[in-house]
Backbone as CSV, one residue per row, in Angstrom:
resi,resn,N_x,N_y,N_z,CA_x,CA_y,CA_z,C_x,C_y,C_z
1,MET,72.528,16.647,-25.671,72.100,16.621,-27.073,70.602,16.291,-27.148
2,ILE,69.871,17.013,-27.975,68.445,16.759,-28.120,68.200,15.375,-28.695
3,SER,69.042,14.930,-29.641,68.851,13.605,-30.232,68.992,12.509,-29.179
4,ASN,69.951,12.627,-28.301,70.117,11.653,-27.219,68.914,11.661,-26.291
5,TRP,68.377,12.832,-26.072,67.214,12.988,-25.222,66.028,12.217,-25.797
6,ILE,65.787,12.340,-27.100,64.682,11.621,-27.747,64.860,10.114,-27.598
7,ASP,66.069,9.634,-27.867,66.333,8.199,-27.758,66.077,7.698,-26.342
8,LYS,66.483,8.485,-25.356,66.285,8.097,-23.957,64.792,8.015,-23.637
9,LEU,64.021,8.993,-24.081,62.591,8.986,-23.826,61.930,7.761,-24.456
10,ARG,62.358,7.417,-25.665,61.765,6.270,-26.344,62.075,4.971,-25.621
11,ARG,63.317,4.807,-25.172,63.691,3.581,-24.453,62.888,3.457,-23.165
12,GLU,62.749,4.577,-22.447,62.049,4.529,-21.171,60.559,4.254,-21.357
13,SER,60.010,4.671,-22.494,58.582,4.493,-22.715,58.186,3.019,-22.768
14,PHE,59.093,2.132,-23.212,58.800,0.706,-23.297,58.835,0.034,-21.927
15,THR,59.601,0.595,-20.993,59.836,-0.087,-19.733,59.143,0.557,-18.543
16,ARG,58.788,1.834,-18.660,58.245,2.539,-17.507,56.809,2.135,-17.245
17,ARG,56.499,1.958,-15.974,55.131,1.748,-15.545,54.671,3.035,-14.870
18,TYR,53.590,3.578,-15.354,53.162,4.876,-14.878,52.339,4.729,-13.605
19,ALA,52.711,5.528,-12.621,52.069,5.429,-11.314,50.759,6.206,-11.308
20,PRO,49.737,5.642,-10.702,48.485,6.396,-10.549,48.661,7.486,-9.491
21,HIS,47.791,8.459,-9.493,47.836,9.528,-8.498,46.914,9.197,-7.336
22,GLN,47.415,9.452,-6.137,46.576,9.359,-4.951,45.937,10.731,-4.732
23,LEU,44.643,10.791,-4.882,43.963,12.078,-4.860,44.062,12.787,-3.519
24,ASP,44.272,12.031,-2.438,44.343,12.653,-1.118,45.779,13.011,-0.717
25,ALA,46.749,12.763,-1.609,48.152,13.054,-1.309,48.536,14.414,-1.882
26,PRO,49.506,15.109,-1.256,49.994,16.358,-1.853,50.669,16.077,-3.182
27,LEU,50.681,17.076,-4.057,51.310,16.870,-5.355,52.773,16.498,-5.191
28,LEU,53.473,17.175,-4.289,54.885,16.885,-4.053,55.154,16.881,-2.563
29,ALA,55.780,15.806,-2.096,56.155,15.693,-0.688,57.615,15.262,-0.596
30,ILE,58.435,16.090,0.033,59.859,15.810,0.234,60.096,15.680,1.728
31,GLU,60.718,14.591,2.146,60.956,14.379,3.578,62.376,13.892,3.819
32,GLY,63.180,14.722,4.501,64.517,14.330,4.928,65.469,13.980,3.807
33,VAL,65.372,14.666,2.670,66.200,14.328,1.511,67.609,14.878,1.668
34,SER,68.593,14.014,1.491,70.001,14.398,1.549,70.748,13.735,0.402
35,LEU,71.779,14.401,-0.077,72.633,13.842,-1.127,74.047,14.356,-0.921
36,GLN,75.006,13.451,-1.049,76.406,13.822,-0.854,77.248,13.279,-1.995
37,TYR,78.094,14.154,-2.548,79.080,13.743,-3.536,80.411,13.537,-2.838
38,GLU,81.405,13.097,-3.602,82.734,12.910,-3.025,83.304,14.215,-2.493
39,THR,82.900,15.322,-3.100,83.411,16.636,-2.690,82.692,17.192,-1.476
40,GLY,81.614,16.543,-1.044,80.894,17.012,0.135,79.388,16.971,-0.067
41,SER,78.660,17.439,0.938,77.199,17.423,0.911,76.674,18.446,-0.079
42,VAL,75.632,18.037,-0.810,74.959,18.941,-1.730,73.622,19.373,-1.149
43,LEU,72.905,18.431,-0.563,71.653,18.724,0.113,71.615,18.002,1.453
44,GLN,71.041,18.665,2.450,71.005,18.095,3.787,69.614,18.250,4.393
45,GLU,68.946,17.130,4.622,67.684,17.079,5.371,66.645,18.076,4.848
46,ILE,66.339,17.984,3.560,65.354,18.880,2.954,63.956,18.275,3.099
47,SER,63.013,19.066,3.622,61.629,18.612,3.785,60.671,19.753,3.460
48,PHE,59.668,19.477,2.617,58.607,20.440,2.329,57.535,19.730,1.501
49,THR,56.381,20.375,1.366,55.304,19.849,0.527,54.770,20.961,-0.370
50,LEU,54.260,20.574,-1.542,53.620,21.492,-2.470,52.279,20.919,-2.887
51,ASP,51.336,21.808,-3.120,50.014,21.407,-3.590,49.795,21.922,-5.007
52,HIS,48.721,21.494,-5.623,48.381,21.931,-6.973,48.215,23.451,-6.999
53,GLY,48.832,24.076,-8.001,48.714,25.519,-8.168,49.732,26.337,-7.417
54,ASP,50.581,25.700,-6.624,51.640,26.445,-5.935,52.646,26.976,-6.953
55,SER,53.154,28.160,-6.699,54.170,28.773,-7.554,55.297,29.244,-6.652
56,VAL,56.468,28.626,-6.798,57.553,28.816,-5.837,58.830,29.241,-6.544
57,ALA,59.437,30.314,-6.057,60.759,30.733,-6.513,61.796,30.149,-5.563
58,VAL,62.739,29.392,-6.105,63.806,28.778,-5.312,65.057,29.628,-5.478
59,VAL,65.527,30.220,-4.394,66.665,31.134,-4.459,67.757,30.660,-3.519
60,GLY,68.977,31.088,-3.827,70.136,30.731,-3.023,71.390,30.966,-3.835
61,PRO,72.542,30.969,-3.208,73.793,31.247,-3.916,74.186,30.112,-4.847
62,ASN,75.203,30.349,-5.663,75.758,29.281,-6.498,76.203,28.123,-5.608
63,GLY,75.926,26.896,-6.067,76.317,25.729,-5.289,75.379,25.414,-4.148
64,ALA,74.217,26.082,-4.104,73.278,25.866,-3.003,72.538,24.543,-3.129
65,GLY,72.526,23.949,-4.327,71.838,22.675,-4.531,70.514,22.805,-5.262
66,LYS,70.253,23.951,-5.882,68.963,24.158,-6.556,68.778,23.180,-7.710
67,THR,69.775,23.086,-8.594,69.679,22.161,-9.724,69.592,20.716,-9.246
68,THR,70.376,20.375,-8.245,70.339,19.014,-7.695,68.967,18.676,-7.146
69,LEU,68.355,19.619,-6.443,67.017,19.386,-5.904,66.025,19.126,-7.031
70,PHE,66.082,19.913,-8.099,65.174,19.712,-9.215,65.376,18.339,-9.850
71,LYS,66.626,17.907,-9.993,66.898,16.604,-10.607,66.401,15.462,-9.728
72,ILE,66.459,15.624,-8.435,65.937,14.599,-7.526,64.415,14.525,-7.644
73,ILE,63.761,15.672,-7.689,62.300,15.693,-7.825,61.878,15.058,-9.143
74,ALA,62.648,15.329,-10.209,62.319,14.797,-11.536,62.657,13.320,-11.673
75,GLY,63.365,12.750,-10.705,63.741,11.341,-10.786,65.013,11.086,-11.554
76,ILE,65.755,12.152,-11.891,67.020,11.997,-12.607,68.126,11.545,-11.663
77,LEU,68.105,12.043,-10.433,69.050,11.638,-9.400,68.301,10.986,-8.256
78,ASP,68.938,10.044,-7.590,68.374,9.428,-6.396,69.072,10.003,-5.162
79,PRO,68.317,10.387,-4.148,68.952,10.890,-2.922,69.613,9.763,-2.142
80,ASP,70.593,10.113,-1.326,71.214,9.123,-0.441,70.251,8.687,0.646
81,GLN,69.430,9.597,1.087,68.419,9.269,2.078,67.233,10.218,1.922
82,GLY,66.111,9.819,2.465,64.923,10.640,2.387,63.913,10.091,1.397
83,ILE,62.753,10.705,1.368,61.632,10.247,0.554,61.166,11.378,-0.358
84,VAL,60.939,11.051,-1.627,60.349,11.965,-2.596,59.108,11.301,-3.160
85,GLN,57.967,11.963,-3.027,56.727,11.410,-3.563,55.976,12.470,-4.359
86,VAL,55.506,12.060,-5.523,54.653,12.894,-6.363,53.280,12.245,-6.391
87,SER,52.306,12.925,-5.831,50.943,12.376,-5.716,50.955,10.977,-5.114
88,GLY,51.826,10.787,-4.137,51.840,9.546,-3.374,52.778,8.472,-3.867
89,HIS,53.534,8.722,-4.962,54.436,7.708,-5.510,55.796,8.320,-5.843
90,GLU,56.807,7.462,-5.989,58.136,7.932,-6.352,58.102,8.635,-7.706
91,PRO,58.972,9.638,-7.923,58.886,10.452,-9.147,59.162,9.687,-10.432
92,GLY,59.924,8.598,-10.381,60.253,7.869,-11.599,59.063,7.266,-12.305
93,GLY,57.929,7.159,-11.623,56.753,6.558,-12.238,55.764,7.555,-12.795
94,HIS,56.190,8.800,-12.985,55.266,9.846,-13.405,55.696,10.489,-14.715
95,THR,54.704,10.851,-15.528,54.956,11.672,-16.703,54.449,13.093,-16.487
96,CYS,53.913,13.370,-15.310,53.347,14.696,-15.038,54.406,15.689,-14.590
97,ILE,55.681,15.268,-14.511,56.765,16.161,-14.108,57.537,16.594,-15.346
98,ALA,57.684,17.891,-15.529,58.470,18.430,-16.637,59.661,19.196,-16.069
99,TYR,60.866,18.774,-16.446,62.091,19.429,-16.002,62.706,20.179,-17.172
100,VAL,62.887,21.481,-17.010,63.494,22.326,-18.043,64.878,22.734,-17.565
101,PRO,65.943,22.179,-18.154,67.304,22.490,-17.696,67.728,23.889,-18.132
102,GLN,68.872,24.313,-17.636,69.414,25.604,-18.039,69.741,25.582,-19.535
103,ARG,69.584,26.723,-20.181,69.728,26.787,-21.637,71.134,26.432,-22.109
104,ASN,72.148,26.700,-21.273,73.519,26.433,-21.719,73.833,24.944,-21.768
105,LEU,72.901,24.092,-21.356,73.108,22.646,-21.412,72.506,22.027,-22.672
106,ILE,71.876,22.852,-23.513,71.200,22.364,-24.715,72.081,22.593,-25.937
107,ASP,72.113,21.616,-26.828,72.822,21.761,-28.104,71.885,22.450,-29.088
108,TRP,72.020,23.764,-29.202,71.108,24.535,-30.034,71.418,24.396,-31.527
109,SER,72.509,23.741,-31.876,72.820,23.523,-33.285,72.117,22.298,-33.851
110,PHE,71.471,21.503,-33.004,70.783,20.305,-33.491,69.646,20.712,-34.432
111,PRO,69.537,20.078,-35.605,68.549,20.499,-36.610,67.126,20.063,-36.262
112,ALA,66.493,20.802,-35.380,65.116,20.515,-34.990,64.317,21.808,-35.063
113,THR,63.051,21.691,-35.415,62.178,22.852,-35.426,61.531,23.026,-34.052
114,VAL,60.910,24.173,-33.866,60.210,24.436,-32.613,59.109,23.401,-32.395
115,ALA,58.350,23.090,-33.450,57.279,22.098,-33.322,57.835,20.718,-32.971
116,ASP,59.007,20.367,-33.510,59.637,19.079,-33.190,59.904,18.972,-31.688
117,VAL,60.471,20.038,-31.117,60.820,20.014,-29.695,59.563,19.934,-28.838
118,VAL,58.545,20.691,-29.193,57.306,20.647,-28.417,56.670,19.258,-28.515
119,MET,56.777,18.618,-29.698,56.235,17.272,-29.863,56.937,16.262,-28.964
120,MET,58.183,16.538,-28.558,58.874,15.637,-27.631,58.058,15.426,-26.354
121,GLY,57.298,16.436,-25.986,56.459,16.286,-24.805,55.369,15.256,-24.958
122,ARG,55.090,14.836,-26.197,54.026,13.870,-26.450,54.532,12.439,-26.536
123,ILE,55.837,12.211,-26.474,56.399,10.875,-26.725,55.783,9.818,-25.827
124,ASN,55.626,10.122,-24.543,55.060,9.129,-23.631,53.553,8.998,-23.759
125,LYS,52.946,9.823,-24.598,51.506,9.734,-24.835,51.195,8.991,-26.137
126,MET,52.228,8.744,-26.947,52.030,8.118,-28.257,51.984,6.598,-28.147
127,GLY,51.657,5.960,-29.255,51.651,4.508,-29.333,53.054,3.944,-29.443
128,PRO,53.188,2.625,-29.628,54.492,1.959,-29.621,55.412,2.375,-30.757
129,PHE,54.882,2.942,-31.827,55.733,3.334,-32.954,56.079,4.815,-32.937
130,PHE,55.622,5.519,-31.889,55.958,6.925,-31.708,55.651,7.761,-32.948
131,TRP,54.518,7.506,-33.561,54.112,8.288,-34.726,52.987,9.230,-34.288
132,PRO,53.211,10.548,-34.377,52.201,11.489,-33.887,50.874,11.346,-34.634
133,GLN,49.813,11.378,-33.863,48.470,11.340,-34.436,47.905,12.760,-34.491
134,ALA,46.732,12.883,-35.081,46.117,14.207,-35.231,45.933,14.896,-33.881
135,ASN,45.560,14.116,-32.848,45.347,14.727,-31.537,46.659,15.223,-30.941
136,ASP,47.785,14.542,-31.255,49.085,14.997,-30.761,49.444,16.348,-31.372
137,TRP,49.231,16.492,-32.670,49.520,17.771,-33.329,48.586,18.861,-32.834
138,ALA,47.358,18.496,-32.512,46.423,19.482,-31.969,46.916,20.003,-30.618
139,VAL,47.435,19.099,-29.784,47.971,19.509,-28.488,49.194,20.415,-28.673
140,VAL,50.057,20.067,-29.623,51.245,20.880,-29.887,50.847,22.282,-30.349
141,ARG,49.883,22.364,-31.250,49.435,23.681,-31.726,48.846,24.512,-30.590
142,GLU,48.087,23.854,-29.719,47.495,24.566,-28.586,48.578,25.076,-27.640
143,ALA,49.610,24.254,-27.402,50.701,24.659,-26.521,51.471,25.839,-27.104
144,LEU,51.720,25.802,-28.420,52.427,26.909,-29.069,51.594,28.182,-29.035
145,ASP,50.290,28.055,-29.216,49.406,29.222,-29.102,49.486,29.829,-27.709
146,PHE,49.523,28.980,-26.706,49.513,29.425,-25.310,50.729,30.298,-25.004
147,VAL,51.888,29.945,-25.576,53.115,30.705,-25.298,53.439,31.700,-26.415
148,ASN,52.482,31.906,-27.328,52.643,32.879,-28.421,53.832,32.559,-29.330
149,LEU,53.974,31.279,-29.692,55.053,30.870,-30.589,54.538,30.203,-31.864
150,SER,53.243,30.260,-32.117,52.701,29.600,-33.308,53.376,30.044,-34.601
151,PRO,53.696,31.340,-34.778,54.353,31.749,-36.028,55.764,31.178,-36.194
152,PHE,56.327,30.628,-35.111,57.693,30.118,-35.149,57.739,28.592,-35.191
153,ALA,56.607,27.936,-35.431,56.526,26.480,-35.319,57.529,25.764,-36.213
154,LYS,57.761,26.275,-37.425,58.652,25.605,-38.372,60.058,26.190,-38.365
155,ARG,60.332,27.079,-37.439,61.645,27.698,-37.389,62.636,26.800,-36.648
156,GLN,63.883,26.808,-37.073,64.929,26.052,-36.390,65.180,26.648,-35.010
157,ILE,65.428,25.787,-34.033,65.555,26.258,-32.660,66.733,27.207,-32.476
158,SER,67.755,27.096,-33.312,68.921,27.983,-33.207,68.579,29.416,-33.601
159,GLU,67.455,29.622,-34.270,67.065,30.940,-34.726,66.228,31.700,-33.700
160,LEU,65.917,31.082,-32.588,65.098,31.720,-31.563,65.936,32.583,-30.638
161,SER,65.307,33.583,-30.070,65.951,34.352,-29.009,65.920,33.546,-27.722
162,GLY,66.645,34.020,-26.714,66.672,33.300,-25.438,65.292,33.169,-24.815
163,GLY,64.509,34.246,-24.859,63.167,34.186,-24.296,62.263,33.250,-25.062
164,GLN,62.394,33.230,-26.381,61.596,32.309,-27.199,61.976,30.862,-26.923
165,GLN,63.259,30.612,-26.715,63.699,29.256,-26.395,63.064,28.773,-25.090
166,GLN,63.007,29.631,-24.095,62.402,29.235,-22.825,60.906,29.004,-22.981
167,ARG,60.244,29.840,-23.776,58.812,29.647,-23.993,58.547,28.353,-24.769
168,MET,59.471,27.981,-25.649,59.348,26.719,-26.370,59.359,25.538,-25.391
169,PHE,60.236,25.592,-24.397,60.303,24.494,-23.433,59.069,24.470,-22.531
170,ILE,58.521,25.623,-22.235,57.266,25.643,-21.485,56.163,25.002,-22.323
171,ALA,56.165,25.284,-23.626,55.183,24.658,-24.521,55.362,23.146,-24.540
172,ARG,56.603,22.672,-24.542,56.841,21.229,-24.504,56.278,20.618,-23.226
173,ALA,56.450,21.322,-22.102,55.900,20.847,-20.835,54.374,20.809,-20.886
174,LEU,53.773,21.805,-21.541,52.316,21.804,-21.688,51.855,20.646,-22.564
175,ALA,52.588,20.373,-23.642,52.244,19.239,-24.510,52.364,17.919,-23.755
176,GLN,53.241,17.875,-22.797,53.428,16.699,-21.944,52.291,16.549,-20.949
177,GLU,51.474,17.600,-20.817,50.388,17.649,-19.831,50.944,17.601,-18.416
178,ALA,52.030,18.346,-18.224,52.706,18.356,-16.925,51.854,19.054,-15.868
179,GLU,51.861,18.486,-14.684,51.208,19.108,-13.537,52.228,19.785,-12.625
180,LEU,53.502,19.403,-12.770,54.584,19.994,-11.991,55.709,20.377,-12.938
181,MET,56.014,21.674,-13.030,57.073,22.172,-13.898,58.252,22.640,-13.057
182,LEU,59.441,22.155,-13.396,60.678,22.530,-12.723,61.532,23.309,-13.719
183,LEU,61.657,24.602,-13.531,62.361,25.465,-14.470,63.651,25.952,-13.825
184,ASP,64.772,25.507,-14.381,66.083,25.809,-13.794,66.654,27.091,-14.408
185,GLU,66.532,28.176,-13.678,67.053,29.491,-14.061,66.635,29.908,-15.476
186,PRO,65.337,29.898,-15.755,64.881,30.243,-17.110,65.025,31.727,-17.450
187,LEU,65.228,32.574,-16.441,65.296,34.018,-16.688,66.724,34.515,-16.898
188,ASN,67.703,33.651,-16.691,69.099,34.068,-16.830,69.401,34.556,-18.240
189,GLY,70.022,35.711,-18.339,70.455,36.237,-19.625,69.357,36.866,-20.459
190,LEU,68.151,36.990,-19.916,67.037,37.568,-20.660,66.826,39.023,-20.261
191,ASP,66.382,39.840,-21.226,66.054,41.225,-20.886,64.700,41.260,-20.176
192,MET,64.352,42.413,-19.643,63.142,42.512,-18.833,61.863,42.170,-19.600
193,PRO,61.690,42.633,-20.857,60.467,42.245,-21.576,60.334,40.730,-21.739
194,ALA,61.451,40.048,-22.025,61.407,38.588,-22.180,61.080,37.919,-20.851
195,GLN,61.653,38.438,-19.763,61.339,37.899,-18.442,59.867,38.071,-18.109
196,GLU,59.333,39.244,-18.416,57.932,39.519,-18.103,56.999,38.574,-18.851
197,LYS,57.310,38.263,-20.111,56.470,37.348,-20.885,56.422,35.970,-20.228
198,ILE,57.585,35.492,-19.785,57.634,34.179,-19.145,56.874,34.199,-17.826
199,LEU,57.060,35.246,-17.046,56.371,35.342,-15.762,54.865,35.444,-15.940
200,GLU,54.411,36.115,-17.000,52.977,36.178,-17.289,52.432,34.792,-17.617
201,ILE,53.194,34.017,-18.390,52.766,32.656,-18.725,52.677,31.807,-17.465
202,LEU,53.666,31.908,-16.603,53.671,31.117,-15.370,52.515,31.520,-14.462
203,ASP,52.188,32.797,-14.442,51.069,33.256,-13.625,49.752,32.683,-14.147
204,THR,49.613,32.599,-15.473,48.419,31.996,-16.066,48.334,30.511,-15.718
205,LEU,49.479,29.826,-15.739,49.495,28.400,-15.406,49.055,28.163,-13.968
206,LYS,49.443,29.077,-13.085,49.011,28.960,-11.688,47.493,28.940,-11.600
207,GLY,46.833,29.777,-12.410,45.381,29.797,-12.418,44.772,28.536,-12.985
208,GLN,45.591,27.741,-13.705,45.128,26.473,-14.260,45.551,25.283,-13.401
209,ASN,45.980,25.573,-12.175,46.311,24.536,-11.180,47.601,23.791,-11.499
210,VAL,48.469,24.370,-12.337,49.787,23.793,-12.595,50.754,24.302,-11.527
211,THR,51.524,23.399,-10.958,52.497,23.764,-9.928,53.838,24.065,-10.585
212,VAL,54.450,25.182,-10.193,55.697,25.628,-10.809,56.749,25.866,-9.730
213,MET,57.940,25.303,-9.957,59.117,25.646,-9.172,60.143,26.233,-10.127
214,ILE,60.633,27.440,-9.831,61.580,28.108,-10.705,62.771,28.584,-9.874
215,SER,63.964,28.182,-10.271,65.154,28.650,-9.572,65.596,29.973,-10.188
216,MET,66.058,30.884,-9.348,66.441,32.207,-9.812,67.366,32.867,-8.801
217,HIS,67.972,33.982,-9.216,68.885,34.708,-8.337,68.358,36.075,-7.926
218,ASP,67.334,36.562,-8.602,66.826,37.901,-8.345,65.849,37.861,-7.169
219,LEU,66.296,38.297,-5.994,65.461,38.258,-4.801,64.275,39.210,-4.922
220,ARG,64.498,40.369,-5.537,63.413,41.339,-5.694,62.297,40.756,-6.559
221,LEU,62.683,40.130,-7.658,61.694,39.545,-8.563,60.968,38.386,-7.883
222,ALA,61.693,37.591,-7.113,61.074,36.486,-6.389,60.030,37.012,-5.406
223,GLU,60.346,38.097,-4.738,59.417,38.664,-3.752,58.189,39.271,-4.418
224,GLU,58.377,39.906,-5.575,57.284,40.600,-6.237,56.350,39.663,-6.990
225,LYS,56.885,38.570,-7.539,56.112,37.760,-8.477,55.627,36.418,-7.932
226,PHE,56.102,35.996,-6.762,55.773,34.666,-6.275,55.170,34.736,-4.877
227,ASP,54.141,33.915,-4.661,53.498,33.859,-3.358,54.381,33.166,-2.325
228,LYS,55.187,32.203,-2.813,56.071,31.464,-1.922,57.491,31.493,-2.457
229,VAL,58.445,31.508,-1.553,59.850,31.406,-1.926,60.510,30.340,-1.061
230,MET,61.540,29.736,-1.629,62.335,28.750,-0.906,63.772,29.254,-0.878
231,LEU,64.291,29.471,0.319,65.666,29.935,0.491,66.530,28.716,0.803
232,LEU,67.466,28.431,-0.101,68.219,27.180,-0.033,69.714,27.448,-0.044
233,ASN,70.426,26.807,0.836,71.877,26.713,0.744,72.286,25.389,1.378
234,LYS,72.103,24.332,0.595,72.313,22.948,1.020,71.255,22.509,2.024
235,ARG,70.917,23.373,2.959,69.801,23.154,3.868,68.653,24.088,3.486
236,LEU,67.450,23.721,3.870,66.299,24.567,3.652,66.259,25.602,4.764
237,LEU,66.550,26.856,4.420,66.651,27.917,5.415,65.345,28.673,5.598
238,GLY,64.432,28.526,4.681,63.141,29.180,4.809,62.245,28.805,3.656
239,PHE,60.948,28.654,3.940,59.979,28.306,2.905,58.636,28.894,3.294
240,GLY,58.101,29.774,2.423,56.834,30.405,2.726,56.726,31.750,2.035
241,PRO,55.864,32.643,2.533,55.727,33.978,1.943,57.060,34.723,1.974
242,PRO,57.379,35.482,0.917,58.680,36.147,0.837,59.013,37.016,2.046
243,LYS,58.046,37.773,2.553,58.333,38.681,3.664,58.692,37.925,4.934
244,GLU,58.237,36.684,5.039,58.594,35.873,6.199,59.945,35.181,6.017
245,VAL,60.281,34.865,4.771,61.519,34.124,4.507,62.712,35.053,4.361
246,PHE,62.530,36.198,3.687,63.648,37.098,3.391,63.933,38.026,4.574
247,THR,64.318,37.443,5.683,64.742,38.228,6.835,66.253,38.426,6.775
248,ARG,66.729,39.437,7.486,68.169,39.717,7.522,68.947,38.481,7.968
249,GLU,68.467,37.816,9.010,69.200,36.681,9.576,69.286,35.528,8.582
250,ARG,68.166,35.222,7.921,68.167,34.096,6.990,68.998,34.397,5.747
251,LEU,68.914,35.631,5.249,69.692,35.981,4.057,71.189,35.930,4.353
252,LEU,71.586,36.386,5.540,72.996,36.301,5.918,73.432,34.847,6.045
253,GLN,72.553,34.010,6.565,72.866,32.592,6.695,73.036,31.941,5.326
254,ALA,72.230,32.379,4.353,72.284,31.782,3.017,73.478,32.279,2.213
255,TYR,73.700,33.598,2.209,74.698,34.187,1.311,76.018,34.517,1.994
256,GLN,76.024,34.568,3.311,77.242,34.769,4.108,78.026,35.986,3.620
257,GLU,79.294,35.815,3.269,80.134,36.966,2.934,79.751,37.630,1.622
258,HIS,78.877,36.984,0.838,78.473,37.563,-0.439,77.352,38.589,-0.283
259,LEU,76.848,38.757,0.938,75.704,39.626,1.146,76.101,40.825,1.987
260,HIS,75.652,42.000,1.567,75.931,43.233,2.286,74.632,44.016,2.436
261,PHE,74.438,44.659,3.573,73.240,45.446,3.819,73.584,46.922,3.797
262,VAL,72.737,47.689,3.107,72.926,49.125,2.989,71.660,49.805,3.476
263,GLY,71.786,50.765,4.397,70.622,51.487,4.880,70.222,51.043,6.267
264,GLY,69.086,51.554,6.729,68.615,51.271,8.076,67.734,50.055,8.126
265,GLU,66.922,49.980,9.184,66.063,48.819,9.367,64.906,48.823,8.367
266,ILE,64.493,50.032,7.902,63.389,50.133,6.955,63.949,50.269,5.547
267,ASP,63.368,49.529,4.611,63.801,49.567,3.206,65.285,49.231,3.075
268,THR,65.744,48.270,3.850,67.130,47.831,3.767,67.379,47.143,2.434
269,LEU,68.517,47.419,1.834,68.874,46.829,0.544,69.892,45.732,0.757
270,ALA,69.602,44.551,0.226,70.558,43.446,0.280,71.236,43.317,-1.068
271,VAL,72.552,43.355,-1.100,73.303,43.298,-2.343,74.267,42.136,-2.293
272,SER,74.214,41.274,-3.301,75.163,40.168,-3.391,76.247,40.516,-4.389
273,ASP,77.511,40.274,-4.016,78.605,40.528,-4.960,78.996,39.266,-5.694
274,GLU,78.122,38.249,-5.670,78.385,36.970,-6.297,78.022,37.018,-7.768
275,CYS,78.856,36.408,-8.614,78.521,36.267,-10.036,77.705,35.005,-10.216
276,CYS,76.547,35.145,-10.819,75.578,34.054,-10.828,75.600,33.294,-12.155
277,HIS,76.054,32.053,-12.136,76.077,31.224,-13.344,75.510,29.839,-13.078
278,GLY,74.594,29.732,-12.115,74.000,28.423,-11.848,74.791,27.658,-10.816
279,ASP,74.330,26.415,-10.524,74.942,25.625,-9.461,76.382,25.313,-9.804
């Protein structure tokens, strides 16, 4: 619920101590992170680093741990073992991380306008009474302009299309002044024009030194639009340029029986028969 989300942000604002950034540290450093539920392991020995301006597509089958990894980075979940550092400190002490959950987890019937939701990104920047000042509204207007949603500022969030809803959350992350954006399957259920608009925005953010991690299922789109990809299935099976990560051996290791190859060694097509609905 969006209302619960606001209350949580307000409570945390009174108690959280914000960590300074170590300028010589990578923006994100993950070392040996593992997490296990009663049903079994979700993540096993995950290690990687990201720098400012990195843009990474995180791919893998359902249940691979993509959402769990994002929640650990955002400080929502604690790993059983391993270290997570954002600019040299644990993620719980940062406001520079913006986590955008899957759209099906949001109560779209909540009576909030687009501008209201984007203003949520300013809560940790406001004073003790959480009353927006002129500079807060200026930041919100700038964020809405950036994602081309200014004409929809006073519209109820339930009236937006799926692509507009995702752009609204990107605007909220911009209002938060996020340096690291974690977008959990933002392209799911969107038509190609809506996907292209979001990808164009993310490409612009890369030029502004914002680091983006986006989970997705479309391997072709990940290869075409991202400099780096992360192939995940509980373990980190590959991380780097798409042509180096998307090898036959690694894809078979990740998708197993859900993956089939058609054609020869050149221009081989990988087809998954898996229905994709998130972790």
